[in-house]
N, CA, C, O and the ligand as a Tripos MOL2 file, in Angstrom:
@<TRIPOS>MOLECULE
protein
  261   259    66     0     0
PROTEIN
NO_CHARGES

@<TRIPOS>ATOM
      1 N          89.6720   86.2300  148.0580 N.3       1 MET1
      2 CA         90.3090   86.5420  146.7700 C.3       1 MET1
      3 C          91.7530   86.9360  147.0220 C.2       1 MET1
      4 O          92.0720   87.5830  148.0200 O.2       1 MET1
      5 N          92.6230   86.5370  146.1000 N.am      2 ALA2
      6 CA         94.0510   86.8170  146.2570 C.3       2 ALA2
      7 C          94.3260   88.3160  146.2010 C.2       2 ALA2
      8 O          93.7220   89.0510  145.4200 O.2       2 ALA2
      9 N          95.2360   88.7360  147.0340 N.am      3 THR3
     10 CA         95.5730   90.1550  147.1150 C.3       3 THR3
     11 C          97.0760   90.3030  146.9430 C.2       3 THR3
     12 O          97.8230   89.4680  147.4540 O.2       3 THR3
     13 N          97.5490   91.3280  146.2460 N.am      4 PRO4
     14 CA         98.9910   91.5510  146.1330 C.3       4 PRO4
     15 C          99.6300   91.7250  147.5100 C.2       4 PRO4
     16 O          99.0640   92.3820  148.3840 O.2       4 PRO4
     17 N         100.7940   91.1420  147.6970 N.am      5 LYS5
     18 CA        101.4170   91.1350  149.0140 C.3       5 LYS5
     19 C         101.9230   92.5150  149.4010 C.2       5 LYS5
     20 O         101.8510   92.9160  150.5630 O.2       5 LYS5
     21 N         102.4480   93.2500  148.3910 N.am      6 ARG6
     22 CA        102.9320   94.6110  148.6820 C.3       6 ARG6
     23 C         102.6460   95.4930  147.4860 C.2       6 ARG6
     24 O         102.4310   95.0110  146.3740 O.2       6 ARG6
     25 N         102.6480   96.7860  147.7290 N.am      7 LYS7
     26 CA        102.2820   97.7030  146.6490 C.3       7 LYS7
     27 C         103.3970   97.8000  145.6230 C.2       7 LYS7
     28 O         104.5720   97.6320  145.9460 O.2       7 LYS7
     29 N         103.0150   98.0750  144.3800 N.am      8 VAL8
     30 CA        103.9860   98.2110  143.3000 C.3       8 VAL8
     31 C         104.6300   99.5860  143.4170 C.2       8 VAL8
     32 O         103.9430  100.6060  143.4730 O.2       8 VAL8
     33 N         105.9680   99.5960  143.4520 N.am      9 SER9
     34 CA        106.6810  100.8600  143.6460 C.3       9 SER9
     35 C         106.5550  101.7460  142.4160 C.2       9 SER9
     36 O         106.2070  101.2840  141.3300 O.2       9 SER9
     37 N         106.8460  103.0270  142.6080 N.am     10 HIS10
     38 CA        106.8180  103.9650  141.4860 C.3      10 HIS10
     39 C         107.8090  103.5520  140.4040 C.2      10 HIS10
     40 O         107.5300  103.7090  139.2160 O.2      10 HIS10
     41 N         108.9530  103.0310  140.8020 N.am     11 ALA11
     42 CA        109.9550  102.6100  139.8190 C.3      11 ALA11
     43 C         109.4150  101.4750  138.9490 C.2      11 ALA11
     44 O         109.5750  101.4840  137.7280 O.2      11 ALA11
     45 N         108.7690  100.4940  139.5980 N.am     12 ARG12
     46 CA        108.2150   99.3720  138.8290 C.3      12 ARG12
     47 C         107.1100   99.8560  137.8840 C.2      12 ARG12
     48 O         107.0340   99.4240  136.7340 O.2      12 ARG12
     49 N         106.2640  100.7480  138.3760 N.am     13 THR13
     50 CA        105.1700  101.2630  137.5350 C.3      13 THR13
     51 C         105.7270  102.0130  136.3340 C.2      13 THR13
     52 O         105.2660  101.8180  135.2090 O.2      13 THR13
     53 N         106.7240  102.8780  136.5680 N.am     14 SER14
     54 CA        107.2540  103.6600  135.4510 C.3      14 SER14
     55 C         108.0180  102.7800  134.4730 C.2      14 SER14
     56 O         108.0160  103.0400  133.2690 O.2      14 SER14
     57 N         108.6740  101.7360  134.9850 N.am     15 GLN15
     58 CA        109.3580  100.8020  134.0700 C.3      15 GLN15
     59 C         108.3550  100.0980  133.1620 C.2      15 GLN15
     60 O         108.5860   99.9430  131.9630 O.2      15 GLN15
     61 N         107.2440   99.6760  133.7480 N.am     16 ARG16
     62 CA        106.2290   98.9820  132.9590 C.3      16 ARG16
     63 C         105.6360   99.9200  131.9100 C.2      16 ARG16
     64 O         105.4590   99.5320  130.7560 O.2      16 ARG16
     65 N         105.3220  101.1840  132.3220 N.am     17 LYS17
     66 CA        104.7380  102.1280  131.3820 C.3      17 LYS17
     67 C         105.7280  102.5010  130.2800 C.2      17 LYS17
     68 O         105.3350  102.6770  129.1270 O.2      17 LYS17
     69 N         107.0050  102.6230  130.6290 N.am     18 ALA18
     70 CA        108.0000  102.9650  129.6130 C.3      18 ALA18
     71 C         108.1060  101.8630  128.5690 C.2      18 ALA18
     72 O         108.2360  102.1420  127.3770 O.2      18 ALA18
     73 N         108.0490  100.6100  129.0160 N.am     19 LYS19
     74 CA        108.1200   99.4960  128.0850 C.3      19 LYS19
     75 C         106.8880   99.4880  127.1700 C.2      19 LYS19
     76 O         107.0010   99.2370  125.9700 O.2      19 LYS19
     77 N         105.7000   99.7680  127.7550 N.am     20 TRP20
     78 CA        104.4750   99.7370  126.9760 C.3      20 TRP20
     79 C         104.4610  100.8730  125.9580 C.2      20 TRP20
     80 O         104.0730  100.6740  124.8070 O.2      20 TRP20
     81 N         104.8840  102.0630  126.3800 N.am     21 LEU21
     82 CA        104.9080  103.1940  125.4590 C.3      21 LEU21
     83 C         105.9570  102.9910  124.3740 C.2      21 LEU21
     84 O         105.7690  103.4240  123.2370 O.2      21 LEU21
     85 N         107.0800  102.3250  124.7260 N.am     22 GLY22
     86 CA        108.0960  102.0530  123.7310 C.3      22 GLY22
     87 C         107.5980  101.1290  122.6500 C.2      22 GLY22
     88 O         108.0130  101.2360  121.4960 O.2      22 GLY22
     89 N         106.6920  100.2010  123.0190 N.am     23 SER23
     90 CA        106.1580   99.2810  122.0200 C.3      23 SER23
     91 C         105.2070   99.9850  121.0650 C.2      23 SER23
     92 O         104.9970   99.5170  119.9460 O.2      23 SER23
     93 N         104.6230  101.1160  121.4970 N.am     24 LEU24
     94 CA        103.6890  101.8210  120.6380 C.3      24 LEU24
     95 C         104.3970  102.6600  119.5820 C.2      24 LEU24
     96 O         103.8080  102.9960  118.5550 O.2      24 LEU24
     97 N         105.6590  102.9980  119.8310 N.am     25 SER25
     98 CA        106.3010  104.0060  119.0000 C.3      25 SER25
     99 C         106.5920  103.5020  117.5930 C.2      25 SER25
    100 O         106.7020  104.3050  116.6660 O.2      25 SER25
    101 N         106.7220  102.1750  117.4110 N.am     26 SER26
    102 CA        107.0470  101.6560  116.0940 C.3      26 SER26
    103 C         105.8690  100.8640  115.5560 C.2      26 SER26
    104 O         105.6180   99.7650  116.0510 O.2      26 SER26
    105 N         105.1290  101.3620  114.5670 N.am     27 PRO27
    106 CA        104.0270  100.6030  114.0030 C.3      27 PRO27
    107 C         104.5240   99.3810  113.2360 C.2      27 PRO27
    108 O         105.6130   99.3940  112.6630 O.2      27 PRO27
    109 N         103.7110   98.3300  113.2330 N.am     28 VAL28
    110 CA        104.0950   97.0840  112.5630 C.3      28 VAL28
    111 C         103.9320   97.2730  111.0560 C.2      28 VAL28
    112 O         102.8400   97.5610  110.5660 O.2      28 VAL28
    113 N         105.0180   97.1100  110.3460 N.am     29 THR29
    114 CA        104.9760   97.2610  108.8920 C.3      29 THR29
    115 C         105.3120   95.9230  108.2360 C.2      29 THR29
    116 O         105.9560   95.0650  108.8390 O.2      29 THR29
    117 N         104.8710   95.7630  107.0090 N.am     30 MET30
    118 CA        105.1780   94.5770  106.2270 C.3      30 MET30
    119 C         105.2860   95.0050  104.7680 C.2      30 MET30
    120 O         104.8160   96.0780  104.3880 O.2      30 MET30
    121 N         105.9080   94.1570  103.9560 N.am     31 SER31
    122 CA        105.9880   94.4720  102.5380 C.3      31 SER31
    123 C         104.8480   93.7910  101.8090 C.2      31 SER31
    124 O         104.5380   92.6290  102.0700 O.2      31 SER31
    125 N         104.2250   94.5180  100.8960 N.am     32 CYS32
    126 CA        103.0800   94.0030  100.1500 C.3      32 CYS32
    127 C         103.5180   92.8180   99.2910 C.2      32 CYS32
    128 O         104.4860   92.9370   98.5400 O.2      32 CYS32
    129 N         102.8250   91.6690   99.3810 N.am     33 PRO33
    130 CA        103.2020   90.5190   98.5500 C.3      33 PRO33
    131 C         102.9320   90.7530   97.0720 C.2      33 PRO33
    132 O         103.4870   90.0420   96.2340 O.2      33 PRO33
    133 N         102.0970   91.7280   96.7260 N.am     34 LYS34
    134 CA        101.7590   91.9620   95.3240 C.3      34 LYS34
    135 C         102.7630   92.8950   94.6620 C.2      34 LYS34
    136 O         103.3120   92.5900   93.6030 O.2      34 LYS34
    137 N         103.0000   94.0680   95.3190 N.am     35 CYS35
    138 CA        103.8490   95.0660   94.6680 C.3      35 CYS35
    139 C         105.1340   95.3370   95.4420 C.2      35 CYS35
    140 O         106.0070   96.0460   94.9410 O.2      35 CYS35
    141 N         105.2720   94.7900   96.6550 N.am     36 GLY36
    142 CA        106.5150   94.9460   97.3830 C.3      36 GLY36
    143 C         106.6470   96.2460   98.1460 C.2      36 GLY36
    144 O         107.6870   96.4940   98.7560 O.2      36 GLY36
    145 N         105.6240   97.0820   98.1290 N.am     37 GLU37
    146 CA        105.6750   98.3290   98.8830 C.3      37 GLU37
    147 C         105.5900   98.0370  100.3820 C.2      37 GLU37
    148 O         105.0010   97.0370  100.7920 O.2      37 GLU37
    149 N         106.1790   98.9090  101.1900 N.am     38 VAL38
    150 CA        106.0740   98.7840  102.6430 C.3      38 VAL38
    151 C         104.7190   99.3270  103.0700 C.2      38 VAL38
    152 O         104.3850  100.4810  102.7990 O.2      38 VAL38
    153 N         103.9400   98.4790  103.7440 N.am     39 THR39
    154 CA        102.5890   98.8730  104.1600 C.3      39 THR39
    155 C         102.4150   98.6020  105.6440 C.2      39 THR39
    156 O         103.2030   97.8800  106.2550 O.2      39 THR39
    157 N         101.3870   99.1830  106.2060 N.am     40 LEU40
    158 CA        101.0130   98.8640  107.5760 C.3      40 LEU40
    159 C         100.3470   97.4910  107.6090 C.2      40 LEU40
    160 O          99.5810   97.1510  106.7070 O.2      40 LEU40
    161 N         100.6370   96.7000  108.6470 N.am     41 ALA41
    162 CA         99.9910   95.4120  108.7950 C.3      41 ALA41
    163 C          98.4980   95.5990  109.0410 C.2      41 ALA41
    164 O          98.0880   96.5750  109.6690 O.2      41 ALA41
    165 N          97.6860   94.6680  108.5490 N.am     42 HIS42
    166 CA         96.2260   94.6940  108.6890 C.3      42 HIS42
    167 C          95.6030   95.9060  108.0180 C.2      42 HIS42
    168 O          94.5320   96.3610  108.4210 O.2      42 HIS42
    169 N          96.2770   96.4370  106.9840 N.am     43 HIS43
    170 CA         95.7250   97.5360  106.2070 C.3      43 HIS43
    171 C          95.8770   97.1920  104.7260 C.2      43 HIS43
    172 O          96.7920   96.4680  104.3330 O.2      43 HIS43
    173 N          94.9710   97.7200  103.9190 N.am     44 ALA44
    174 CA         95.1040   97.5470  102.4800 C.3      44 ALA44
    175 C          96.3330   98.3280  102.0050 C.2      44 ALA44
    176 O          96.6590   99.3870  102.5400 O.2      44 ALA44
    177 N          97.0080   97.7790  100.9840 N.am     45 CYS45
    178 CA         98.2000   98.4310  100.4530 C.3      45 CYS45
    179 C          97.8050   99.7560   99.8030 C.2      45 CYS45
    180 O          96.9240   99.7690   98.9430 O.2      45 CYS45
    181 N          98.4260  100.8640  100.1870 N.am     46 PRO46
    182 CA         98.0750  102.1430   99.5690 C.3      46 PRO46
    183 C          98.5490  102.2510   98.1250 C.2      46 PRO46
    184 O          98.0930  103.1260   97.3880 O.2      46 PRO46
    185 N          99.4630  101.3670   97.7110 N.am     47 SER47
    186 CA         99.9950  101.4640   96.3620 C.3      47 SER47
    187 C          99.1400  100.7180   95.3480 C.2      47 SER47
    188 O          98.8220  101.2600   94.2890 O.2      47 SER47
    189 N          98.7590   99.4680   95.6610 N.am     48 CYS48
    190 CA         98.0110   98.6620   94.6930 C.3      48 CYS48
    191 C          96.6000   98.3320   95.1650 C.2      48 CYS48
    192 O          95.7970   97.8390   94.3730 O.2      48 CYS48
    193 N          96.2720   98.5890   96.4350 N.am     49 GLY49
    194 CA         94.9100   98.3740   96.9020 C.3      49 GLY49
    195 C          94.5770   96.9420   97.2370 C.2      49 GLY49
    196 O          93.4000   96.6040   97.3620 O.2      49 GLY49
    197 N          95.5860   96.0750   97.3890 N.am     50 PHE50
    198 CA         95.3240   94.6800   97.7170 C.3      50 PHE50
    199 C          95.4290   94.4630   99.2170 C.2      50 PHE50
    200 O          96.2470   95.0900   99.8890 O.2      50 PHE50
    201 N          94.6050   93.5820   99.7310 N.am     51 TYR51
    202 CA         94.6930   93.1660  101.1280 C.3      51 TYR51
    203 C          94.3440   91.6910  101.2040 C.2      51 TYR51
    204 O          93.2390   91.3010  100.8260 O.2      51 TYR51
    205 N          95.2690   90.8560  101.6890 N.am     52 ARG52
    206 CA         95.1050   89.4090  101.8320 C.3      52 ARG52
    207 C          94.6920   88.7590  100.5040 C.2      52 ARG52
    208 O          93.8150   87.8970  100.4670 O.2      52 ARG52
    209 N          95.3390   89.1890   99.4240 N.am     53 GLY53
    210 CA         95.1240   88.5450   98.1440 C.3      53 GLY53
    211 C          93.8940   88.9960   97.4040 C.2      53 GLY53
    212 O          93.5830   88.4560   96.3420 O.2      53 GLY53
    213 N          93.1820   89.9710   97.9340 N.am     54 HIS54
    214 CA         91.9980   90.4800   97.2500 C.3      54 HIS54
    215 C          92.1650   91.9680   97.0110 C.2      54 HIS54
    216 O          92.7900   92.6660   97.8100 O.2      54 HIS54
    217 N          91.6050   92.4520   95.9080 N.am     55 GLN55
    218 CA         91.6290   93.8790   95.6320 C.3      55 GLN55
    219 C          90.4660   94.5220   96.3760 C.2      55 GLN55
    220 O          89.3050   94.2920   96.0370 O.2      55 GLN55
    221 N          90.7680   95.3090   97.3660 N.am     56 VAL56
    222 CA         89.7260   95.9210   98.1920 C.3      56 VAL56
    223 C          89.5710   97.4000   97.8890 C.2      56 VAL56
    224 O          88.5400   97.9910   98.2070 O.2      56 VAL56
    225 N          90.6050   98.0180   97.2670 N.am     57 VAL57
    226 CA         90.5100   99.4120   96.8450 C.3      57 VAL57
    227 C          90.8510   99.4470   95.3780 C.2      57 VAL57
    228 O          91.9210   98.9920   94.9730 O.2      57 VAL57
    229 N          89.9410   99.9890   94.5700 N.am     58 SER58
    230 CA         90.1600   99.9730   93.1400 C.3      58 SER58
    231 C          91.1880  101.0400   92.7510 C.2      58 SER58
    232 O          91.0840  102.2030   93.1400 O.2      58 SER58
    233 N          92.1910  100.6010   91.9660 N.am     59 LYS59
    234 CA         93.2130  101.5030   91.4410 C.3      59 LYS59
    235 C          93.2180  101.3700   89.9180 C.2      59 LYS59
    236 O          93.1250  100.2640   89.3850 O.2      59 LYS59
    237 N          93.3250  102.4830   89.2360 N.am     60 LYS60
    238 CA         93.2080  102.4590   87.7820 C.3      60 LYS60
    239 C          94.3640  101.7010   87.1260 C.2      60 LYS60
    240 O          94.1570  100.9290   86.1890 O.2      60 LYS60
    241 N          95.5920  101.9290   87.6300 N.am     61 GLU61
    242 CA         96.7340  101.3200   86.9680 C.3      61 GLU61
    243 C          96.8470   99.8290   87.2570 C.2      61 GLU61
    244 O          97.5750   99.1270   86.5540 O.2      61 GLU61
    245 N          96.1420   99.3220   88.2760 N.am     62 GLU62
    246 CA         96.2310   97.9140   88.6220 C.3      62 GLU62
    247 C          94.9000   97.1900   88.3780 C.2      62 GLU62
    248 O          94.6420   96.1510   88.9850 O.2      62 GLU62
    249 N          94.0590   97.7340   87.4940 N.am     63 ALA63
    250 CA         92.7150   97.1730   87.3070 C.3      63 ALA63
    251 C          92.7630   95.7680   86.7250 C.2      63 ALA63
    252 O          91.9010   94.9460   87.0360 O.2      63 ALA63
    253 N          93.7750   95.4710   85.8680 N.am     64 ALA64
    254 CA         93.8180   94.1610   85.2230 C.3      64 ALA64
    255 C          94.3540   93.0870   86.1660 C.2      64 ALA64
    256 O          94.0250   91.9130   85.9970 O.2      64 ALA64
    257 N          95.1650   93.4550   87.1460 N.am     65 GLY65
    258 CA         95.8530   92.5130   88.0000 C.3      65 GLY65
    259 C          94.9490   91.6630   88.8480 C.2      65 GLY65
    260 O          95.4270   90.8270   89.6140 O.2      65 GLY65
    261 ZN        100.7640   96.5530   97.0710 Zn       66 ZN66
@<TRIPOS>BOND
     1     1     2 1
     2     2     3 1
     3     3     4 2
     4     3     5 am
     5     5     6 1
     6     6     7 1
     7     7     8 2
     8     7     9 am
     9     9    10 1
    10    10    11 1
    11    11    12 2
    12    11    13 am
    13    13    14 1
    14    14    15 1
    15    15    16 2
    16    15    17 am
    17    17    18 1
    18    18    19 1
    19    19    20 2
    20    19    21 am
    21    21    22 1
    22    22    23 1
    23    23    24 2
    24    23    25 am
    25    25    26 1
    26    26    27 1
    27    27    28 2
    28    27    29 am
    29    29    30 1
    30    30    31 1
    31    31    32 2
    32    31    33 am
    33    33    34 1
    34    34    35 1
    35    35    36 2
    36    35    37 am
    37    37    38 1
    38    38    39 1
    39    39    40 2
    40    39    41 am
    41    41    42 1
    42    42    43 1
    43    43    44 2
    44    43    45 am
    45    45    46 1
    46    46    47 1
    47    47    48 2
    48    47    49 am
    49    49    50 1
    50    50    51 1
    51    51    52 2
    52    51    53 am
    53    53    54 1
    54    54    55 1
    55    55    56 2
    56    55    57 am
    57    57    58 1
    58    58    59 1
    59    59    60 2
    60    59    61 am
    61    61    62 1
    62    62    63 1
    63    63    64 2
    64    63    65 am
    65    65    66 1
    66    66    67 1
    67    67    68 2
    68    67    69 am
    69    69    70 1
    70    70    71 1
    71    71    72 2
    72    71    73 am
    73    73    74 1
    74    74    75 1
    75    75    76 2
    76    75    77 am
    77    77    78 1
    78    78    79 1
    79    79    80 2
    80    79    81 am
    81    81    82 1
    82    82    83 1
    83    83    84 2
    84    83    85 am
    85    85    86 1
    86    86    87 1
    87    87    88 2
    88    87    89 am
    89    89    90 1
    90    90    91 1
    91    91    92 2
    92    91    93 am
    93    93    94 1
    94    94    95 1
    95    95    96 2
    96    95    97 am
    97    97    98 1
    98    98    99 1
    99    99   100 2
   100    99   101 am
   101   101   102 1
   102   102   103 1
   103   103   104 2
   104   103   105 am
   105   105   106 1
   106   106   107 1
   107   107   108 2
   108   107   109 am
   109   109   110 1
   110   110   111 1
   111   111   112 2
   112   111   113 am
   113   113   114 1
   114   114   115 1
   115   115   116 2
   116   115   117 am
   117   117   118 1
   118   118   119 1
   119   119   120 2
   120   119   121 am
   121   121   122 1
   122   122   123 1
   123   123   124 2
   124   123   125 am
   125   125   126 1
   126   126   127 1
   127   127   128 2
   128   127   129 am
   129   129   130 1
   130   130   131 1
   131   131   132 2
   132   131   133 am
   133   133   134 1
   134   134   135 1
   135   135   136 2
   136   135   137 am
   137   137   138 1
   138   138   139 1
   139   139   140 2
   140   139   141 am
   141   141   142 1
   142   142   143 1
   143   143   144 2
   144   143   145 am
   145   145   146 1
   146   146   147 1
   147   147   148 2
   148   147   149 am
   149   149   150 1
   150   150   151 1
   151   151   152 2
   152   151   153 am
   153   153   154 1
   154   154   155 1
   155   155   156 2
   156   155   157 am
   157   157   158 1
   158   158   159 1
   159   159   160 2
   160   159   161 am
   161   161   162 1
   162   162   163 1
   163   163   164 2
   164   163   165 am
   165   165   166 1
   166   166   167 1
   167   167   168 2
   168   167   169 am
   169   169   170 1
   170   170   171 1
   171   171   172 2
   172   171   173 am
   173   173   174 1
   174   174   175 1
   175   175   176 2
   176   175   177 am
   177   177   178 1
   178   178   179 1
   179   179   180 2
   180   179   181 am
   181   181   182 1
   182   182   183 1
   183   183   184 2
   184   183   185 am
   185   185   186 1
   186   186   187 1
   187   187   188 2
   188   187   189 am
   189   189   190 1
   190   190   191 1
   191   191   192 2
   192   191   193 am
   193   193   194 1
   194   194   195 1
   195   195   196 2
   196   195   197 am
   197   197   198 1
   198   198   199 1
   199   199   200 2
   200   199   201 am
   201   201   202 1
   202   202   203 1
   203   203   204 2
   204   203   205 am
   205   205   206 1
   206   206   207 1
   207   207   208 2
   208   207   209 am
   209   209   210 1
   210   210   211 1
   211   211   212 2
   212   211   213 am
   213   213   214 1
   214   214   215 1
   215   215   216 2
   216   215   217 am
   217   217   218 1
   218   218   219 1
   219   219   220 2
   220   219   221 am
   221   221   222 1
   222   222   223 1
   223   223   224 2
   224   223   225 am
   225   225   226 1
   226   226   227 1
   227   227   228 2
   228   227   229 am
   229   229   230 1
   230   230   231 1
   231   231   232 2
   232   231   233 am
   233   233   234 1
   234   234   235 1
   235   235   236 2
   236   235   237 am
   237   237   238 1
   238   238   239 1
   239   239   240 2
   240   239   241 am
   241   241   242 1
   242   242   243 1
   243   243   244 2
   244   243   245 am
   245   245   246 1
   246   246   247 1
   247   247   248 2
   248   247   249 am
   249   249   250 1
   250   250   251 1
   251   251   252 2
   252   251   253 am
   253   253   254 1
   254   254   255 1
   255   255   256 2
   256   255   257 am
   257   257   258 1
   258   258   259 1
   259   259   260 2
@<TRIPOS>SUBSTRUCTURE
     1 MET1         2 RESIDUE 1 A MET
     2 ALA2         6 RESIDUE 1 A ALA
     3 THR3        10 RESIDUE 1 A THR
     4 PRO4        14 RESIDUE 1 A PRO
     5 LYS5        18 RESIDUE 1 A LYS
     6 ARG6        22 RESIDUE 1 A ARG
     7 LYS7        26 RESIDUE 1 A LYS
     8 VAL8        30 RESIDUE 1 A VAL
     9 SER9        34 RESIDUE 1 A SER
    10 HIS10       38 RESIDUE 1 A HIS
    11 ALA11       42 RESIDUE 1 A ALA
    12 ARG12       46 RESIDUE 1 A ARG
    13 THR13       50 RESIDUE 1 A THR
    14 SER14       54 RESIDUE 1 A SER
    15 GLN15       58 RESIDUE 1 A GLN
    16 ARG16       62 RESIDUE 1 A ARG
    17 LYS17       66 RESIDUE 1 A LYS
    18 ALA18       70 RESIDUE 1 A ALA
    19 LYS19       74 RESIDUE 1 A LYS
    20 TRP20       78 RESIDUE 1 A TRP
    21 LEU21       82 RESIDUE 1 A LEU
    22 GLY22       86 RESIDUE 1 A GLY
    23 SER23       90 RESIDUE 1 A SER
    24 LEU24       94 RESIDUE 1 A LEU
    25 SER25       98 RESIDUE 1 A SER
    26 SER26      102 RESIDUE 1 A SER
    27 PRO27      106 RESIDUE 1 A PRO
    28 VAL28      110 RESIDUE 1 A VAL
    29 THR29      114 RESIDUE 1 A THR
    30 MET30      118 RESIDUE 1 A MET
    31 SER31      122 RESIDUE 1 A SER
    32 CYS32      126 RESIDUE 1 A CYS
    33 PRO33      130 RESIDUE 1 A PRO
    34 LYS34      134 RESIDUE 1 A LYS
    35 CYS35      138 RESIDUE 1 A CYS
    36 GLY36      142 RESIDUE 1 A GLY
    37 GLU37      146 RESIDUE 1 A GLU
    38 VAL38      150 RESIDUE 1 A VAL
    39 THR39      154 RESIDUE 1 A THR
    40 LEU40      158 RESIDUE 1 A LEU
    41 ALA41      162 RESIDUE 1 A ALA
    42 HIS42      166 RESIDUE 1 A HIS
    43 HIS43      170 RESIDUE 1 A HIS
    44 ALA44      174 RESIDUE 1 A ALA
    45 CYS45      178 RESIDUE 1 A CYS
    46 PRO46      182 RESIDUE 1 A PRO
    47 SER47      186 RESIDUE 1 A SER
    48 CYS48      190 RESIDUE 1 A CYS
    49 GLY49      194 RESIDUE 1 A GLY
    50 PHE50      198 RESIDUE 1 A PHE
    51 TYR51      202 RESIDUE 1 A TYR
    52 ARG52      206 RESIDUE 1 A ARG
    53 GLY53      210 RESIDUE 1 A GLY
    54 HIS54      214 RESIDUE 1 A HIS
    55 GLN55      218 RESIDUE 1 A GLN
    56 VAL56      222 RESIDUE 1 A VAL
    57 VAL57      226 RESIDUE 1 A VAL
    58 SER58      230 RESIDUE 1 A SER
    59 LYS59      234 RESIDUE 1 A LYS
    60 LYS60      238 RESIDUE 1 A LYS
    61 GLU61      242 RESIDUE 1 A GLU
    62 GLU62      246 RESIDUE 1 A GLU
    63 ALA63      250 RESIDUE 1 A ALA
    64 ALA64      254 RESIDUE 1 A ALA
    65 GLY65      258 RESIDUE 1 A GLY
    66 ZN66       261 GROUP 0 **** ****
């Protein structure tokens, strides 16, 4: 089985971890296609309750929509 030729230095390890942690700091957001609110991706819109074109959370003010 293939083996790494030399060990990964502390600098390389910390660079990789810093990049990975930096990617976690900003959650992916998108604007709701129904009401235009900024929402988290892969989550139902907290404003109108729509997710992927379907109403998944019932809201009183948007019941007719
Ligand atoms: Zn919405």
